[in-house]
PQR file with spaces between the fields and no chain letter, atoms N, CA, C, O and H, PARSE charges and radii, in Angstrom:
ATOM       1  N    MET     1      98.267   26.982   70.653 -0.4000 1.5000
ATOM       2  CA   MET     1      98.496   26.167   71.849 -0.0000 2.0000
ATOM       3  C    MET     1      99.501   26.850   72.778  0.5500 1.7000
ATOM       4  O    MET     1      99.264   26.971   73.980 -0.5500 1.4000
ATOM       5  N    LEU     2     100.605   27.286   72.218 -0.4000 1.5000
ATOM       6  CA   LEU     2     101.623   27.937   73.040 -0.0000 2.0000
ATOM       7  C    LEU     2     101.084   29.237   73.632  0.5500 1.7000
ATOM       8  O    LEU     2     101.401   29.582   74.771 -0.5500 1.4000
ATOM       9  H    LEU     2     100.797   27.187   71.242  0.4000 1.0000
ATOM      10  N    GLU     3     100.276   29.952   72.867 -0.4000 1.5000
ATOM      11  CA   GLU     3      99.723   31.221   73.360 -0.0000 2.0000
ATOM      12  C    GLU     3      98.791   30.985   74.543  0.5500 1.7000
ATOM      13  O    GLU     3      98.826   31.732   75.520 -0.5500 1.4000
ATOM      14  H    GLU     3     100.019   29.672   71.942  0.4000 1.0000
ATOM      15  N    THR     4      97.957   29.944   74.459 -0.4000 1.5000
ATOM      16  CA   THR     4      97.040   29.657   75.567 -0.0000 2.0000
ATOM      17  C    THR     4      97.825   29.231   76.806  0.5500 1.7000
ATOM      18  O    THR     4      97.476   29.619   77.921 -0.5500 1.4000
ATOM      19  H    THR     4      97.929   29.337   73.665  0.4000 1.0000
ATOM      20  N    LEU     5      98.871   28.444   76.624 -0.4000 1.5000
ATOM      21  CA   LEU     5      99.706   28.030   77.759 -0.0000 2.0000
ATOM      22  C    LEU     5     100.334   29.248   78.431  0.5500 1.7000
ATOM      23  O    LEU     5     100.335   29.357   79.657 -0.5500 1.4000
ATOM      24  H    LEU     5      99.154   28.129   75.718  0.4000 1.0000
ATOM      25  N    THR     6     100.864   30.153   77.628 -0.4000 1.5000
ATOM      26  CA   THR     6     101.479   31.367   78.174 -0.0000 2.0000
ATOM      27  C    THR     6     100.445   32.199   78.917  0.5500 1.7000
ATOM      28  O    THR     6     100.734   32.753   79.978 -0.5500 1.4000
ATOM      29  H    THR     6     100.864   30.064   76.632  0.4000 1.0000
ATOM      30  N    ALA     7      99.232   32.289   78.357 -0.4000 1.5000
ATOM      31  CA   ALA     7      98.172   33.074   78.996 -0.0000 2.0000
ATOM      32  C    ALA     7      97.798   32.459   80.339  0.5500 1.7000
ATOM      33  O    ALA     7      97.605   33.181   81.318 -0.5500 1.4000
ATOM      34  H    ALA     7      98.998   31.839   77.495  0.4000 1.0000
ATOM      35  N    ILE     8      97.695   31.141   80.396 -0.4000 1.5000
ATOM      36  CA   ILE     8      97.331   30.459   81.649 -0.0000 2.0000
ATOM      37  C    ILE     8      98.409   30.693   82.705  0.5500 1.7000
ATOM      38  O    ILE     8      98.093   30.994   83.857 -0.5500 1.4000
ATOM      39  H    ILE     8      97.852   30.554   79.601  0.4000 1.0000
ATOM      40  N    VAL     9      99.667   30.560   82.323 -0.4000 1.5000
ATOM      41  CA   VAL     9     100.767   30.778   83.271 -0.0000 2.0000
ATOM      42  C    VAL     9     100.768   32.225   83.743  0.5500 1.7000
ATOM      43  O    VAL     9     100.974   32.497   84.926 -0.5500 1.4000
ATOM      44  H    VAL     9      99.923   30.316   81.388  0.4000 1.0000
ATOM      45  N    PHE    10     100.538   33.155   82.816 -0.4000 1.5000
ATOM      46  CA   PHE    10     100.538   34.583   83.157 -0.0000 2.0000
ATOM      47  C    PHE    10      99.423   34.901   84.142  0.5500 1.7000
ATOM      48  O    PHE    10      99.641   35.610   85.125 -0.5500 1.4000
ATOM      49  H    PHE    10     100.370   32.934   81.855  0.4000 1.0000
ATOM      50  N    ILE    11      98.225   34.377   83.882 -0.4000 1.5000
ATOM      51  CA   ILE    11      97.075   34.649   84.761 -0.0000 2.0000
ATOM      52  C    ILE    11      97.300   34.024   86.138  0.5500 1.7000
ATOM      53  O    ILE    11      97.020   34.648   87.161 -0.5500 1.4000
ATOM      54  H    ILE    11      98.048   33.801   83.084  0.4000 1.0000
ATOM      55  N    SER    12      97.807   32.793   86.158 -0.4000 1.5000
ATOM      56  CA   SER    12      98.047   32.126   87.441 -0.0000 2.0000
ATOM      57  C    SER    12      99.097   32.883   88.252  0.5500 1.7000
ATOM      58  O    SER    12      99.003   32.954   89.478 -0.5500 1.4000
ATOM      59  H    SER    12      98.035   32.286   85.327  0.4000 1.0000
ATOM      60  N    ALA    13     100.094   33.445   87.576 -0.4000 1.5000
ATOM      61  CA   ALA    13     101.115   34.229   88.271 -0.0000 2.0000
ATOM      62  C    ALA    13     100.495   35.477   88.883  0.5500 1.7000
ATOM      63  O    ALA    13     100.819   35.844   90.012 -0.5500 1.4000
ATOM      64  H    ALA    13     100.171   33.387   86.581  0.4000 1.0000
ATOM      65  N    ILE    14      99.605   36.131   88.142 -0.4000 1.5000
ATOM      66  CA   ILE    14      98.948   37.342   88.659 -0.0000 2.0000
ATOM      67  C    ILE    14      98.103   36.983   89.878  0.5500 1.7000
ATOM      68  O    ILE    14      98.116   37.695   90.882 -0.5500 1.4000
ATOM      69  H    ILE    14      99.343   35.833   87.224  0.4000 1.0000
ATOM      70  N    VAL    15      97.367   35.873   89.783 -0.4000 1.5000
ATOM      71  CA   VAL    15      96.522   35.442   90.907 -0.0000 2.0000
ATOM      72  C    VAL    15      97.390   35.118   92.120  0.5500 1.7000
ATOM      73  O    VAL    15      97.036   35.467   93.246 -0.5500 1.4000
ATOM      74  H    VAL    15      97.356   35.295   88.967  0.4000 1.0000
ATOM      75  N    PHE    16      98.521   34.456   91.898 -0.4000 1.5000
ATOM      76  CA   PHE    16      99.417   34.089   92.995 -0.0000 2.0000
ATOM      77  C    PHE    16      99.948   35.339   93.694  0.5500 1.7000
ATOM      78  O    PHE    16      99.977   35.405   94.923 -0.5500 1.4000
ATOM      79  H    PHE    16      98.809   34.172   90.983  0.4000 1.0000
ATOM      80  N    VAL    17     100.366   36.327   92.906 -0.4000 1.5000
ATOM      81  CA   VAL    17     100.875   37.578   93.477 -0.0000 2.0000
ATOM      82  C    VAL    17      99.763   38.289   94.240  0.5500 1.7000
ATOM      83  O    VAL    17      99.997   38.845   95.313 -0.5500 1.4000
ATOM      84  H    VAL    17     100.343   36.274   91.908  0.4000 1.0000
ATOM      85  N    ALA    18      98.558   38.270   93.686 -0.4000 1.5000
ATOM      86  CA   ALA    18      97.430   38.932   94.356 -0.0000 2.0000
ATOM      87  C    ALA    18      97.124   38.248   95.689  0.5500 1.7000
ATOM      88  O    ALA    18      96.847   38.923   96.680 -0.5500 1.4000
ATOM      89  H    ALA    18      98.368   37.818   92.814  0.4000 1.0000
ATOM      90  N    MET    19      97.170   36.936   95.721 -0.4000 1.5000
ATOM      91  CA   MET    19      96.887   36.208   96.954 -0.0000 2.0000
ATOM      92  C    MET    19      97.959   36.492   98.007  0.5500 1.7000
ATOM      93  O    MET    19      97.629   36.764   99.162 -0.5500 1.4000
ATOM      94  H    MET    19      97.395   36.387   94.916  0.4000 1.0000
ATOM      95  N    THR    20      99.216   36.433   97.633 -0.4000 1.5000
ATOM      96  CA   THR    20     100.296   36.696   98.589 -0.0000 2.0000
ATOM      97  C    THR    20     100.227   38.142   99.069  0.5500 1.7000
ATOM      98  O    THR    20     100.487   38.419  100.239 -0.5500 1.4000
ATOM      99  H    THR    20      99.485   36.212   96.695  0.4000 1.0000
ATOM     100  N    GLY    21      99.884   39.053   98.183 -0.4000 1.5000
ATOM     101  CA   GLY    21      99.761   40.466   98.562 -0.0000 2.0000
ATOM     102  C    GLY    21      98.650   40.655   99.572  0.5500 1.7000
ATOM     103  O    GLY    21      98.807   41.411  100.531 -0.5500 1.4000
ATOM     104  H    GLY    21      99.673   38.828   97.231  0.4000 1.0000
ATOM     105  N    LYS    22      97.527   39.978   99.371 -0.4000 1.5000
ATOM     106  CA   LYS    22      96.415   40.094  100.313 -0.0000 2.0000
ATOM     107  C    LYS    22      96.813   39.524  101.663  0.5500 1.7000
ATOM     108  O    LYS    22      96.472   40.089  102.703 -0.5500 1.4000
ATOM     109  H    LYS    22      97.400   39.364   98.593  0.4000 1.0000
ATOM     110  N    ARG    23      97.534   38.405  101.654 -0.4000 1.5000
ATOM     111  CA   ARG    23      97.954   37.799  102.914 -0.0000 2.0000
ATOM     112  C    ARG    23      98.850   38.746  103.705  0.5500 1.7000
ATOM     113  O    ARG    23      98.668   38.906  104.912 -0.5500 1.4000
ATOM     114  H    ARG    23      97.810   37.946  100.809  0.4000 1.0000
ATOM     115  N    SER    24      99.808   39.368  103.044 -0.4000 1.5000
ATOM     116  CA   SER    24     100.719   40.283  103.727 -0.0000 2.0000
ATOM     117  C    SER    24      99.940   41.483  104.265  0.5500 1.7000
ATOM     118  O    SER    24     100.232   41.970  105.357 -0.5500 1.4000
ATOM     119  H    SER    24      99.956   39.239  102.063  0.4000 1.0000
ATOM     120  N    GLU    25      98.945   41.964  103.503 -0.4000 1.5000
ATOM     121  CA   GLU    25      98.138   43.092  103.970 -0.0000 2.0000
ATOM     122  C    GLU    25      97.346   42.686  105.209  0.5500 1.7000
ATOM     123  O    GLU    25      97.239   43.465  106.156 -0.5500 1.4000
ATOM     124  H    GLU    25      98.708   41.569  102.615  0.4000 1.0000
ATOM     125  N    ASP    26      96.788   41.468  105.212 -0.4000 1.5000
ATOM     126  CA   ASP    26      96.040   40.997  106.370 -0.0000 2.0000
ATOM     127  C    ASP    26      96.957   40.917  107.590  0.5500 1.7000
ATOM     128  O    ASP    26      96.558   41.308  108.687 -0.5500 1.4000
ATOM     129  H    ASP    26      96.876   40.836  104.443  0.4000 1.0000
ATOM     130  N    GLU    27      98.165   40.421  107.414 -0.4000 1.5000
ATOM     131  CA   GLU    27      99.110   40.332  108.527 -0.0000 2.0000
ATOM     132  C    GLU    27      99.425   41.718  109.074  0.5500 1.7000
ATOM     133  O    GLU    27      99.525   41.902  110.287 -0.5500 1.4000
ATOM     134  H    GLU    27      98.489   40.103  106.523  0.4000 1.0000
ATOM     135  N    LYS    28      99.582   42.698  108.177 -0.4000 1.5000
ATOM     136  CA   LYS    28      99.880   44.061  108.617 -0.0000 2.0000
ATOM     137  C    LYS    28      98.730   44.610  109.457  0.5500 1.7000
ATOM     138  O    LYS    28      98.961   45.217  110.502 -0.5500 1.4000
ATOM     139  H    LYS    28      99.500   42.549  107.191  0.4000 1.0000
ATOM     140  N    THR    29      97.489   44.399  109.008 -0.4000 1.5000
ATOM     141  CA   THR    29      96.340   44.912  109.751 -0.0000 2.0000
ATOM     142  C    THR    29      96.232   44.197  111.097  0.5500 1.7000
ATOM     143  O    THR    29      95.879   44.817  112.100 -0.5500 1.4000
ATOM     144  H    THR    29      97.301   43.905  108.159  0.4000 1.0000
ATOM     145  N    ASP    30      96.537   42.887  111.126 -0.4000 1.5000
ATOM     146  CA   ASP    30      96.479   42.138  112.377 -0.0000 2.0000
ATOM     147  C    ASP    30      97.481   42.712  113.382  0.5500 1.7000
ATOM     148  O    ASP    30      97.139   42.908  114.548 -0.5500 1.4000
ATOM     149  H    ASP    30      96.824   42.383  110.311  0.4000 1.0000
ATOM     150  N    THR    31      98.700   42.981  112.947 -0.4000 1.5000
ATOM     151  CA   THR    31      99.711   43.522  113.852 -0.0000 2.0000
ATOM     152  C    THR    31      99.300   44.916  114.313  0.5500 1.7000
ATOM     153  O    THR    31      99.522   45.281  115.467 -0.5500 1.4000
ATOM     154  H    THR    31      98.978   42.823  112.000  0.4000 1.0000
ATOM     155  N    ASN    32      98.707   45.690  113.418 -0.4000 1.5000
ATOM     156  CA   ASN    32      98.287   47.041  113.782 -0.0000 2.0000
ATOM     157  C    ASN    32      97.200   46.981  114.853  0.5500 1.7000
ATOM     158  O    ASN    32      97.249   47.744  115.818 -0.5500 1.4000
ATOM     159  H    ASN    32      98.527   45.394  112.480  0.4000 1.0000
ATOM     160  N    THR    33      96.225   46.093  114.702 -0.4000 1.5000
ATOM     161  CA   THR    33      95.149   45.994  115.683 -0.0000 2.0000
ATOM     162  C    THR    33      95.702   45.501  117.016  0.5500 1.7000
ATOM     163  O    THR    33      95.277   45.979  118.068 -0.5500 1.4000
ATOM     164  H    THR    33      96.185   45.473  113.918  0.4000 1.0000
ATOM     165  N    SER    34      96.644   44.551  116.995 -0.4000 1.5000
ATOM     166  CA   SER    34      97.205   44.020  118.231 -0.0000 2.0000
ATOM     167  C    SER    34      97.984   45.121  118.958  0.5500 1.7000
ATOM     168  O    SER    34      97.896   45.223  120.182 -0.5500 1.4000
ATOM     169  H    SER    34      96.990   44.162  116.140  0.4000 1.0000
ATOM     170  N    THR    35      98.732   45.934  118.238 -0.4000 1.5000
ATOM     171  CA   THR    35      99.480   47.018  118.877 -0.0000 2.0000
ATOM     172  C    THR    35      98.507   48.047  119.436  0.5500 1.7000
ATOM     173  O    THR    35      98.748   48.619  120.499 -0.5500 1.4000
ATOM     174  H    THR    35      98.803   45.851  117.244  0.4000 1.0000
ATOM     175  N    ASN    36      97.408   48.283  118.723 -0.4000 1.5000
ATOM     176  CA   ASN    36      96.417   49.242  119.207 -0.0000 2.0000
ATOM     177  C    ASN    36      95.789   48.739  120.503  0.5500 1.7000
ATOM     178  O    ASN    36      95.599   49.522  121.433 -0.5500 1.4000
ATOM     179  H    ASN    36      97.212   47.819  117.859  0.4000 1.0000
ATOM     180  N    THR    37      95.466   47.457  120.584 -0.4000 1.5000
ATOM     181  CA   THR    37      94.853   46.912  121.793 -0.0000 2.0000
ATOM     182  C    THR    37      95.843   46.972  122.955  0.5500 1.7000
ATOM     183  O    THR    37      95.443   47.274  124.079 -0.5500 1.4000
ATOM     184  H    THR    37      95.621   46.821  119.828  0.4000 1.0000
ATOM     185  N    THR    38      97.117   46.693  122.714 -0.4000 1.5000
ATOM     186  CA   THR    38      98.109   46.754  123.787 -0.0000 2.0000
ATOM     187  C    THR    38      98.269   48.196  124.259  0.5500 1.7000
ATOM     188  O    THR    38      98.447   48.441  125.452 -0.5500 1.4000
ATOM     189  H    THR    38      97.442   46.447  121.801  0.4000 1.0000
ATOM     190  N    ASP    39      98.206   49.146  123.334 -0.4000 1.5000
ATOM     191  CA   ASP    39      98.310   50.550  123.729 -0.0000 2.0000
ATOM     192  C    ASP    39      97.134   50.924  124.622  0.5500 1.7000
ATOM     193  O    ASP    39      97.305   51.650  125.602 -0.5500 1.4000
ATOM     194  H    ASP    39      98.061   48.947  122.365  0.4000 1.0000
ATOM     195  N    VAL    40      95.945   50.436  124.292 -0.4000 1.5000
ATOM     196  CA   VAL    40      94.757   50.751  125.091 -0.0000 2.0000
ATOM     197  C    VAL    40      94.885   50.126  126.480  0.5500 1.7000
ATOM     198  O    VAL    40      94.521   50.748  127.478 -0.5500 1.4000
ATOM     199  H    VAL    40      95.806   49.847  123.496  0.4000 1.0000
ATOM     200  N    LYS    41      95.402   48.893  126.544 -0.4000 1.5000
ATOM     201  CA   LYS    41      95.561   48.221  127.836 -0.0000 2.0000
ATOM     202  C    LYS    41      96.514   49.003  128.731  0.5500 1.7000
ATOM     203  O    LYS    41      96.287   49.101  129.937 -0.5500 1.4000
ATOM     204  H    LYS    41      95.698   48.388  125.734  0.4000 1.0000
ATOM     205  N    LYS    42      97.557   49.550  128.165 -0.4000 1.5000
ATOM     206  CA   LYS    42      98.512   50.333  128.955 -0.0000 2.0000
ATOM     207  C    LYS    42      97.799   51.550  129.533  0.5500 1.7000
ATOM     208  O    LYS    42      98.416   52.351  130.235 -0.5500 1.4000
ATOM     209  H    LYS    42      97.740   49.471  127.186  0.4000 1.0000
């Protein structure tokens, strides 16, 4: 029982980190595209 609980918490933590990591990567790409468009407008 304790092992399954630990496994569930461990997996959920990995998923949480993966989701937050993807979000930060998406934000980085969004800022990069916005800066690229502003450079083109100039």
